[in-house]
Biotite code that builds the C-alpha atoms (Angstrom):
import biotite.structure as struc

atoms = struc.array([
    struc.Atom([-11.553, 141.228, 50.666], chain_id="A", res_id=1, res_name="MET", atom_name="CA", element="C"),
    struc.Atom([-8.637, 143.510, 51.544], chain_id="A", res_id=2, res_name="ARG", atom_name="CA", element="C"),
    struc.Atom([-6.449, 140.464, 52.329], chain_id="A", res_id=3, res_name="ASN", atom_name="CA", element="C"),
    struc.Atom([-7.356, 138.821, 49.013], chain_id="A", res_id=4, res_name="PHE", atom_name="CA", element="C"),
    struc.Atom([-6.534, 142.024, 47.094], chain_id="A", res_id=5, res_name="SER", atom_name="CA", element="C"),
    struc.Atom([-3.172, 142.323, 48.826], chain_id="A", res_id=6, res_name="MET", atom_name="CA", element="C"),
    struc.Atom([-2.342, 138.671, 48.098], chain_id="A", res_id=7, res_name="ALA", atom_name="CA", element="C"),
    struc.Atom([-3.235, 139.147, 44.422], chain_id="A", res_id=8, res_name="LEU", atom_name="CA", element="C"),
    struc.Atom([-1.085, 142.300, 44.167], chain_id="A", res_id=9, res_name="ILE", atom_name="CA", element="C"),
    struc.Atom([1.873, 140.583, 45.874], chain_id="A", res_id=10, res_name="ILE", atom_name="CA", element="C"),
    struc.Atom([1.483, 137.579, 43.565], chain_id="A", res_id=11, res_name="LEU", atom_name="CA", element="C"),
    struc.Atom([1.428, 139.732, 40.437], chain_id="A", res_id=12, res_name="LEU", atom_name="CA", element="C"),
    struc.Atom([4.348, 141.924, 41.573], chain_id="A", res_id=13, res_name="ILE", atom_name="CA", element="C"),
    struc.Atom([6.571, 139.113, 42.854], chain_id="A", res_id=14, res_name="SER", atom_name="CA", element="C"),
    struc.Atom([5.964, 136.686, 39.989], chain_id="A", res_id=15, res_name="SER", atom_name="CA", element="C"),
    struc.Atom([8.693, 138.145, 37.709], chain_id="A", res_id=16, res_name="PRO", atom_name="CA", element="C"),
    struc.Atom([11.211, 137.111, 40.419], chain_id="A", res_id=17, res_name="CYS", atom_name="CA", element="C"),
    struc.Atom([10.187, 133.502, 39.842], chain_id="A", res_id=18, res_name="LEU", atom_name="CA", element="C"),
    struc.Atom([11.321, 133.694, 36.204], chain_id="A", res_id=19, res_name="GLY", atom_name="CA", element="C"),
    struc.Atom([14.595, 132.048, 37.242], chain_id="A", res_id=20, res_name="GLN", atom_name="CA", element="C"),
    struc.Atom([12.706, 128.868, 38.129], chain_id="A", res_id=21, res_name="THR", atom_name="CA", element="C"),
    struc.Atom([10.706, 128.623, 34.890], chain_id="A", res_id=22, res_name="GLY", atom_name="CA", element="C"),
    struc.Atom([7.546, 130.292, 36.209], chain_id="A", res_id=23, res_name="TRP", atom_name="CA", element="C"),
    struc.Atom([6.286, 133.389, 34.368], chain_id="A", res_id=24, res_name="LYS", atom_name="CA", element="C"),
    struc.Atom([3.473, 135.770, 35.217], chain_id="A", res_id=25, res_name="SER", atom_name="CA", element="C"),
    struc.Atom([0.219, 135.981, 33.254], chain_id="A", res_id=26, res_name="TRP", atom_name="CA", element="C"),
    struc.Atom([-2.764, 138.342, 33.347], chain_id="A", res_id=27, res_name="VAL", atom_name="CA", element="C"),
    struc.Atom([-6.083, 138.036, 31.492], chain_id="A", res_id=28, res_name="VAL", atom_name="CA", element="C"),
    struc.Atom([-8.767, 140.729, 31.379], chain_id="A", res_id=29, res_name="ALA", atom_name="CA", element="C"),
    struc.Atom([-11.998, 139.473, 29.813], chain_id="A", res_id=30, res_name="ASP", atom_name="CA", element="C"),
    struc.Atom([-15.742, 139.930, 29.778], chain_id="A", res_id=31, res_name="GLY", atom_name="CA", element="C"),
    struc.Atom([-18.911, 139.014, 27.981], chain_id="A", res_id=32, res_name="GLY", atom_name="CA", element="C"),
    struc.Atom([-22.586, 138.072, 28.182], chain_id="A", res_id=33, res_name="PRO", atom_name="CA", element="C"),
    struc.Atom([-24.125, 135.598, 30.659], chain_id="A", res_id=34, res_name="LEU", atom_name="CA", element="C"),
    struc.Atom([-27.169, 133.506, 29.655], chain_id="A", res_id=35, res_name="TRP", atom_name="CA", element="C"),
    struc.Atom([-29.436, 131.719, 32.101], chain_id="A", res_id=36, res_name="GLY", atom_name="CA", element="C"),
    struc.Atom([-33.078, 131.419, 33.133], chain_id="A", res_id=37, res_name="ALA", atom_name="CA", element="C"),
    struc.Atom([-33.267, 135.193, 33.672], chain_id="A", res_id=38, res_name="HIS", atom_name="CA", element="C"),
    struc.Atom([-32.296, 138.163, 31.531], chain_id="A", res_id=39, res_name="GLU", atom_name="CA", element="C"),
    struc.Atom([-29.038, 138.222, 29.564], chain_id="A", res_id=40, res_name="ILE", atom_name="CA", element="C"),
    struc.Atom([-26.469, 140.343, 31.402], chain_id="A", res_id=41, res_name="THR", atom_name="CA", element="C"),
    struc.Atom([-22.700, 140.297, 31.603], chain_id="A", res_id=42, res_name="GLY", atom_name="CA", element="C"),
    struc.Atom([-19.553, 140.323, 33.647], chain_id="A", res_id=43, res_name="ASP", atom_name="CA", element="C"),
    struc.Atom([-15.997, 141.629, 33.492], chain_id="A", res_id=44, res_name="ILE", atom_name="CA", element="C"),
    struc.Atom([-13.052, 139.830, 35.082], chain_id="A", res_id=45, res_name="ARG", atom_name="CA", element="C"),
    struc.Atom([-9.377, 140.304, 35.844], chain_id="A", res_id=46, res_name="LEU", atom_name="CA", element="C"),
    struc.Atom([-7.299, 137.270, 36.727], chain_id="A", res_id=47, res_name="GLN", atom_name="CA", element="C"),
    struc.Atom([-3.594, 136.597, 36.914], chain_id="A", res_id=48, res_name="GLY", atom_name="CA", element="C"),
    struc.Atom([-0.942, 134.345, 38.329], chain_id="A", res_id=49, res_name="GLY", atom_name="CA", element="C"),
    struc.Atom([1.978, 132.147, 37.343], chain_id="A", res_id=50, res_name="LEU", atom_name="CA", element="C"),
    struc.Atom([2.501, 129.815, 34.381], chain_id="A", res_id=51, res_name="GLN", atom_name="CA", element="C"),
    struc.Atom([4.892, 126.980, 33.611], chain_id="A", res_id=52, res_name="SER", atom_name="CA", element="C"),
    struc.Atom([4.802, 124.114, 31.099], chain_id="A", res_id=53, res_name="ASN", atom_name="CA", element="C"),
    struc.Atom([1.298, 125.027, 29.903], chain_id="A", res_id=54, res_name="GLY", atom_name="CA", element="C"),
    struc.Atom([-0.184, 125.218, 33.425], chain_id="A", res_id=55, res_name="TRP", atom_name="CA", element="C"),
    struc.Atom([-1.538, 128.592, 34.563], chain_id="A", res_id=56, res_name="LEU", atom_name="CA", element="C"),
    struc.Atom([-2.407, 128.957, 38.238], chain_id="A", res_id=57, res_name="ILE", atom_name="CA", element="C"),
    struc.Atom([-3.697, 132.171, 39.778], chain_id="A", res_id=58, res_name="GLY", atom_name="CA", element="C"),
    struc.Atom([-6.496, 134.201, 41.281], chain_id="A", res_id=59, res_name="ALA", atom_name="CA", element="C"),
    struc.Atom([-8.963, 136.819, 40.101], chain_id="A", res_id=60, res_name="GLY", atom_name="CA", element="C"),
    struc.Atom([-11.991, 138.966, 40.715], chain_id="A", res_id=61, res_name="ALA", atom_name="CA", element="C"),
    struc.Atom([-15.048, 139.897, 38.642], chain_id="A", res_id=62, res_name="ALA", atom_name="CA", element="C"),
    struc.Atom([-18.040, 142.215, 38.545], chain_id="A", res_id=63, res_name="TYR", atom_name="CA", element="C"),
    struc.Atom([-21.090, 140.029, 37.836], chain_id="A", res_id=64, res_name="ASP", atom_name="CA", element="C"),
    struc.Atom([-24.493, 141.622, 37.114], chain_id="A", res_id=65, res_name="THR", atom_name="CA", element="C"),
    struc.Atom([-26.565, 138.476, 36.505], chain_id="A", res_id=66, res_name="TYR", atom_name="CA", element="C"),
    struc.Atom([-29.827, 138.833, 38.508], chain_id="A", res_id=67, res_name="ARG", atom_name="CA", element="C"),
    struc.Atom([-27.988, 140.122, 41.626], chain_id="A", res_id=68, res_name="TYR", atom_name="CA", element="C"),
    struc.Atom([-24.841, 142.246, 41.554], chain_id="A", res_id=69, res_name="ARG", atom_name="CA", element="C"),
    struc.Atom([-21.945, 140.291, 43.038], chain_id="A", res_id=70, res_name="THR", atom_name="CA", element="C"),
    struc.Atom([-18.171, 140.464, 43.212], chain_id="A", res_id=71, res_name="LEU", atom_name="CA", element="C"),
    struc.Atom([-16.817, 136.949, 42.664], chain_id="A", res_id=72, res_name="PRO", atom_name="CA", element="C"),
    struc.Atom([-13.276, 136.371, 43.986], chain_id="A", res_id=73, res_name="VAL", atom_name="CA", element="C"),
    struc.Atom([-11.725, 133.074, 42.954], chain_id="A", res_id=74, res_name="PHE", atom_name="CA", element="C"),
    struc.Atom([-8.687, 130.905, 42.373], chain_id="A", res_id=75, res_name="VAL", atom_name="CA", element="C"),
    struc.Atom([-8.240, 129.662, 38.831], chain_id="A", res_id=76, res_name="GLN", atom_name="CA", element="C"),
    struc.Atom([-6.357, 126.911, 37.035], chain_id="A", res_id=77, res_name="GLY", atom_name="CA", element="C"),
    struc.Atom([-5.850, 126.698, 33.287], chain_id="A", res_id=78, res_name="ARG", atom_name="CA", element="C"),
    struc.Atom([-4.153, 124.152, 31.062], chain_id="A", res_id=79, res_name="LYS", atom_name="CA", element="C"),
    struc.Atom([-2.884, 125.182, 27.610], chain_id="A", res_id=80, res_name="MET", atom_name="CA", element="C"),
    struc.Atom([-2.567, 122.199, 25.248], chain_id="A", res_id=81, res_name="PHE", atom_name="CA", element="C"),
    struc.Atom([0.011, 123.230, 22.625], chain_id="A", res_id=82, res_name="THR", atom_name="CA", element="C"),
    struc.Atom([3.119, 125.358, 22.285], chain_id="A", res_id=83, res_name="GLU", atom_name="CA", element="C"),
    struc.Atom([1.869, 126.988, 19.070], chain_id="A", res_id=84, res_name="ARG", atom_name="CA", element="C"),
    struc.Atom([0.471, 130.520, 18.828], chain_id="A", res_id=85, res_name="LYS", atom_name="CA", element="C"),
    struc.Atom([-3.095, 129.140, 18.750], chain_id="A", res_id=86, res_name="THR", atom_name="CA", element="C"),
    struc.Atom([-3.547, 127.345, 22.068], chain_id="A", res_id=87, res_name="LYS", atom_name="CA", element="C"),
    struc.Atom([-6.729, 125.551, 23.139], chain_id="A", res_id=88, res_name="PRO", atom_name="CA", element="C"),
    struc.Atom([-7.228, 125.508, 26.911], chain_id="A", res_id=89, res_name="PHE", atom_name="CA", element="C"),
    struc.Atom([-9.514, 124.342, 29.707], chain_id="A", res_id=90, res_name="VAL", atom_name="CA", element="C"),
    struc.Atom([-10.131, 126.334, 32.886], chain_id="A", res_id=91, res_name="MET", atom_name="CA", element="C"),
    struc.Atom([-11.648, 125.876, 36.332], chain_id="A", res_id=92, res_name="VAL", atom_name="CA", element="C"),
    struc.Atom([-12.423, 128.628, 38.872], chain_id="A", res_id=93, res_name="SER", atom_name="CA", element="C"),
    struc.Atom([-13.700, 128.263, 42.439], chain_id="A", res_id=94, res_name="VAL", atom_name="CA", element="C"),
    struc.Atom([-14.335, 130.956, 45.038], chain_id="A", res_id=95, res_name="GLY", atom_name="CA", element="C"),
    struc.Atom([-16.793, 133.179, 46.854], chain_id="A", res_id=96, res_name="ALA", atom_name="CA", element="C"),
    struc.Atom([-19.544, 135.357, 45.427], chain_id="A", res_id=97, res_name="SER", atom_name="CA", element="C"),
    struc.Atom([-19.558, 138.538, 47.529], chain_id="A", res_id=98, res_name="LEU", atom_name="CA", element="C"),
    struc.Atom([-22.933, 140.281, 47.494], chain_id="A", res_id=99, res_name="GLU", atom_name="CA", element="C"),
    struc.Atom([-23.138, 143.905, 46.388], chain_id="A", res_id=100, res_name="MET", atom_name="CA", element="C"),
    struc.Atom([-26.889, 144.358, 46.742], chain_id="A", res_id=101, res_name="GLU", atom_name="CA", element="C"),
    struc.Atom([-28.126, 147.194, 48.923], chain_id="A", res_id=102, res_name="GLU", atom_name="CA", element="C"),
    struc.Atom([-30.121, 145.957, 51.891], chain_id="A", res_id=103, res_name="ASP", atom_name="CA", element="C"),
    struc.Atom([-33.645, 147.234, 51.147], chain_id="A", res_id=104, res_name="GLN", atom_name="CA", element="C"),
    struc.Atom([-35.092, 149.183, 54.030], chain_id="A", res_id=105, res_name="GLU", atom_name="CA", element="C"),
    struc.Atom([-38.876, 149.582, 54.295], chain_id="A", res_id=106, res_name="LEU", atom_name="CA", element="C"),
    struc.Atom([-40.588, 151.921, 56.785], chain_id="A", res_id=107, res_name="PRO", atom_name="CA", element="C"),
    struc.Atom([-40.119, 150.815, 60.396], chain_id="A", res_id=108, res_name="VAL", atom_name="CA", element="C"),
    struc.Atom([-43.835, 150.690, 61.144], chain_id="A", res_id=109, res_name="GLU", atom_name="CA", element="C"),
    struc.Atom([-45.541, 147.613, 59.762], chain_id="A", res_id=110, res_name="ALA", atom_name="CA", element="C"),
    struc.Atom([-48.271, 148.029, 57.166], chain_id="A", res_id=111, res_name="THR", atom_name="CA", element="C"),
    struc.Atom([-51.230, 145.610, 57.003], chain_id="A", res_id=112, res_name="PRO", atom_name="CA", element="C"),
    struc.Atom([-51.800, 144.129, 53.550], chain_id="A", res_id=113, res_name="ILE", atom_name="CA", element="C"),
    struc.Atom([-54.703, 141.670, 53.320], chain_id="A", res_id=114, res_name="TRP", atom_name="CA", element="C"),
    struc.Atom([-53.954, 139.940, 56.608], chain_id="A", res_id=115, res_name="GLY", atom_name="CA", element="C"),
    struc.Atom([-50.165, 140.113, 56.190], chain_id="A", res_id=116, res_name="ARG", atom_name="CA", element="C"),
    struc.Atom([-47.638, 142.493, 57.680], chain_id="A", res_id=117, res_name="TRP", atom_name="CA", element="C"),
    struc.Atom([-44.484, 143.597, 55.937], chain_id="A", res_id=118, res_name="MET", atom_name="CA", element="C"),
    struc.Atom([-41.158, 143.729, 57.818], chain_id="A", res_id=119, res_name="ASP", atom_name="CA", element="C"),
    struc.Atom([-38.631, 146.545, 57.555], chain_id="A", res_id=120, res_name="PRO", atom_name="CA", element="C"),
    struc.Atom([-35.700, 144.934, 55.682], chain_id="A", res_id=121, res_name="ALA", atom_name="CA", element="C"),
    struc.Atom([-34.323, 142.526, 53.122], chain_id="A", res_id=122, res_name="TYR", atom_name="CA", element="C"),
    struc.Atom([-30.759, 141.413, 53.758], chain_id="A", res_id=123, res_name="GLN", atom_name="CA", element="C"),
    struc.Atom([-28.367, 139.635, 51.395], chain_id="A", res_id=124, res_name="TYR", atom_name="CA", element="C"),
    struc.Atom([-25.384, 137.443, 52.205], chain_id="A", res_id=125, res_name="SER", atom_name="CA", element="C"),
    struc.Atom([-22.428, 135.982, 50.303], chain_id="A", res_id=126, res_name="ASN", atom_name="CA", element="C"),
    struc.Atom([-22.480, 132.769, 48.340], chain_id="A", res_id=127, res_name="GLY", atom_name="CA", element="C"),
    struc.Atom([-20.388, 130.426, 46.200], chain_id="A", res_id=128, res_name="ILE", atom_name="CA", element="C"),
    struc.Atom([-18.878, 130.982, 42.758], chain_id="A", res_id=129, res_name="TYR", atom_name="CA", element="C"),
    struc.Atom([-17.667, 128.201, 40.437], chain_id="A", res_id=130, res_name="ALA", atom_name="CA", element="C"),
    struc.Atom([-16.890, 127.972, 36.738], chain_id="A", res_id=131, res_name="GLU", atom_name="CA", element="C"),
    struc.Atom([-15.593, 125.463, 34.215], chain_id="A", res_id=132, res_name="GLY", atom_name="CA", element="C"),
    struc.Atom([-14.984, 126.000, 30.538], chain_id="A", res_id=133, res_name="GLY", atom_name="CA", element="C"),
    struc.Atom([-12.826, 125.814, 27.470], chain_id="A", res_id=134, res_name="LEU", atom_name="CA", element="C"),
    struc.Atom([-11.371, 128.290, 25.048], chain_id="A", res_id=135, res_name="GLY", atom_name="CA", element="C"),
    struc.Atom([-8.677, 129.267, 22.589], chain_id="A", res_id=136, res_name="ILE", atom_name="CA", element="C"),
    struc.Atom([-5.825, 131.714, 23.127], chain_id="A", res_id=137, res_name="ALA", atom_name="CA", element="C"),
    struc.Atom([-4.563, 133.431, 19.980], chain_id="A", res_id=138, res_name="PHE", atom_name="CA", element="C"),
    struc.Atom([-1.120, 134.710, 20.940], chain_id="A", res_id=139, res_name="LEU", atom_name="CA", element="C"),
    struc.Atom([0.494, 137.443, 18.815], chain_id="A", res_id=140, res_name="THR", atom_name="CA", element="C"),
    struc.Atom([3.834, 136.811, 20.538], chain_id="A", res_id=141, res_name="ASN", atom_name="CA", element="C"),
    struc.Atom([4.875, 134.720, 23.562], chain_id="A", res_id=142, res_name="LYS", atom_name="CA", element="C"),
    struc.Atom([2.930, 136.798, 26.089], chain_id="A", res_id=143, res_name="ARG", atom_name="CA", element="C"),
    struc.Atom([0.310, 138.985, 24.389], chain_id="A", res_id=144, res_name="ILE", atom_name="CA", element="C"),
    struc.Atom([-2.848, 137.643, 22.802], chain_id="A", res_id=145, res_name="GLY", atom_name="CA", element="C"),
    struc.Atom([-6.607, 137.361, 22.577], chain_id="A", res_id=146, res_name="ILE", atom_name="CA", element="C"),
    struc.Atom([-8.649, 134.754, 24.473], chain_id="A", res_id=147, res_name="ASN", atom_name="CA", element="C"),
    struc.Atom([-12.074, 133.448, 23.470], chain_id="A", res_id=148, res_name="VAL", atom_name="CA", element="C"),
    struc.Atom([-13.867, 131.152, 25.904], chain_id="A", res_id=149, res_name="SER", atom_name="CA", element="C"),
    struc.Atom([-17.188, 129.406, 26.513], chain_id="A", res_id=150, res_name="LEU", atom_name="CA", element="C"),
    struc.Atom([-17.985, 128.286, 30.047], chain_id="A", res_id=151, res_name="SER", atom_name="CA", element="C"),
    struc.Atom([-20.642, 127.208, 32.508], chain_id="A", res_id=152, res_name="TYR", atom_name="CA", element="C"),
    struc.Atom([-20.731, 129.248, 35.719], chain_id="A", res_id=153, res_name="SER", atom_name="CA", element="C"),
    struc.Atom([-22.644, 128.926, 38.952], chain_id="A", res_id=154, res_name="TYR", atom_name="CA", element="C"),
    struc.Atom([-23.209, 131.440, 41.731], chain_id="A", res_id=155, res_name="LYS", atom_name="CA", element="C"),
    struc.Atom([-25.363, 131.584, 44.838], chain_id="A", res_id=156, res_name="THR", atom_name="CA", element="C"),
    struc.Atom([-26.681, 134.386, 47.020], chain_id="A", res_id=157, res_name="ILE", atom_name="CA", element="C"),
    struc.Atom([-28.930, 134.298, 50.075], chain_id="A", res_id=158, res_name="GLU", atom_name="CA", element="C"),
    struc.Atom([-31.785, 136.684, 50.813], chain_id="A", res_id=159, res_name="GLU", atom_name="CA", element="C"),
    struc.Atom([-33.391, 136.877, 54.258], chain_id="A", res_id=160, res_name="SER", atom_name="CA", element="C"),
    struc.Atom([-36.292, 138.876, 55.626], chain_id="A", res_id=161, res_name="TYR", atom_name="CA", element="C"),
    struc.Atom([-39.110, 138.618, 58.146], chain_id="A", res_id=162, res_name="SER", atom_name="CA", element="C"),
    struc.Atom([-42.753, 138.316, 57.212], chain_id="A", res_id=163, res_name="ASP", atom_name="CA", element="C"),
    struc.Atom([-45.831, 138.644, 59.431], chain_id="A", res_id=164, res_name="TYR", atom_name="CA", element="C"),
    struc.Atom([-48.885, 136.463, 58.895], chain_id="A", res_id=165, res_name="THR", atom_name="CA", element="C"),
    struc.Atom([-52.319, 136.925, 60.502], chain_id="A", res_id=166, res_name="TRP", atom_name="CA", element="C"),
    struc.Atom([-53.462, 133.629, 62.018], chain_id="A", res_id=167, res_name="THR", atom_name="CA", element="C"),
    struc.Atom([-57.020, 134.805, 62.712], chain_id="A", res_id=168, res_name="GLY", atom_name="CA", element="C"),
    struc.Atom([-56.197, 135.526, 66.342], chain_id="A", res_id=169, res_name="ILE", atom_name="CA", element="C"),
    struc.Atom([-52.798, 137.234, 66.237], chain_id="A", res_id=170, res_name="THR", atom_name="CA", element="C"),
    struc.Atom([-49.893, 137.940, 63.920], chain_id="A", res_id=171, res_name="THR", atom_name="CA", element="C"),
    struc.Atom([-46.900, 135.611, 63.797], chain_id="A", res_id=172, res_name="GLU", atom_name="CA", element="C"),
    struc.Atom([-43.442, 136.607, 62.691], chain_id="A", res_id=173, res_name="ARG", atom_name="CA", element="C"),
    struc.Atom([-41.923, 134.202, 60.159], chain_id="A", res_id=174, res_name="ILE", atom_name="CA", element="C"),
    struc.Atom([-38.211, 134.353, 59.254], chain_id="A", res_id=175, res_name="ALA", atom_name="CA", element="C"),
    struc.Atom([-37.828, 133.713, 55.521], chain_id="A", res_id=176, res_name="VAL", atom_name="CA", element="C"),
    struc.Atom([-34.576, 132.720, 53.839], chain_id="A", res_id=177, res_name="GLN", atom_name="CA", element="C"),
    struc.Atom([-34.236, 132.267, 50.102], chain_id="A", res_id=178, res_name="ASN", atom_name="CA", element="C"),
    struc.Atom([-31.114, 130.781, 48.561], chain_id="A", res_id=179, res_name="LYS", atom_name="CA", element="C"),
    struc.Atom([-30.819, 131.628, 44.868], chain_id="A", res_id=180, res_name="TYR", atom_name="CA", element="C"),
    struc.Atom([-28.805, 129.236, 42.679], chain_id="A", res_id=181, res_name="LEU", atom_name="CA", element="C"),
    struc.Atom([-27.886, 130.774, 39.333], chain_id="A", res_id=182, res_name="MET", atom_name="CA", element="C"),
    struc.Atom([-26.640, 128.533, 36.517], chain_id="A", res_id=183, res_name="ASN", atom_name="CA", element="C"),
    struc.Atom([-25.389, 130.385, 33.456], chain_id="A", res_id=184, res_name="ARG", atom_name="CA", element="C"),
    struc.Atom([-23.480, 130.011, 30.213], chain_id="A", res_id=185, res_name="LEU", atom_name="CA", element="C"),
    struc.Atom([-20.914, 132.653, 29.399], chain_id="A", res_id=186, res_name="SER", atom_name="CA", element="C"),
    struc.Atom([-19.060, 133.659, 26.256], chain_id="A", res_id=187, res_name="PHE", atom_name="CA", element="C"),
    struc.Atom([-16.043, 135.858, 26.895], chain_id="A", res_id=188, res_name="ARG", atom_name="CA", element="C"),
    struc.Atom([-13.546, 137.793, 24.844], chain_id="A", res_id=189, res_name="LEU", atom_name="CA", element="C"),
    struc.Atom([-10.353, 138.810, 26.618], chain_id="A", res_id=190, res_name="GLY", atom_name="CA", element="C"),
    struc.Atom([-6.823, 140.052, 26.354], chain_id="A", res_id=191, res_name="PHE", atom_name="CA", element="C"),
    struc.Atom([-3.836, 138.170, 27.731], chain_id="A", res_id=192, res_name="GLN", atom_name="CA", element="C"),
    struc.Atom([-0.593, 139.914, 28.612], chain_id="A", res_id=193, res_name="PHE", atom_name="CA", element="C"),
])
């Protein structure tokens, strides 16, 4: 994570130097609601990079609260379709979904519950983040504007814990792993500068 943050900072700081070659820097801060099979929640994102000839290439990070709190870090590509102040665009993001859930500790001693025994901990691990969508950028001048987008996003997270089951003679420890796949629609409002 520290390496990704440093790379993003270096990219954003050094990008004005590339202005001689036709590349310019861009930054978008946006957020909005996420809809899926579970409750409606939201996310906020900051992404930035370089742009030339309508192509925007960069990286970003987000705070995503849908079902499990995660910190997606991703690379992103965008294509703007016109040179006017109202620019439709498509975007694609791919990266990792870093878990932010607290590992849940239960008491160390096992407790019998109707022939089952509970284990001391739930642990979470990182997953995948991907997104594809379209939107419109309303630019007030060449660099500053408002973005509105609609996209489909996907994230995963893994949960693992141990469970004990009474077999009638003894208890057996069973390692359980759940992989959660979360498909969502998102509507975002953002600022480009």
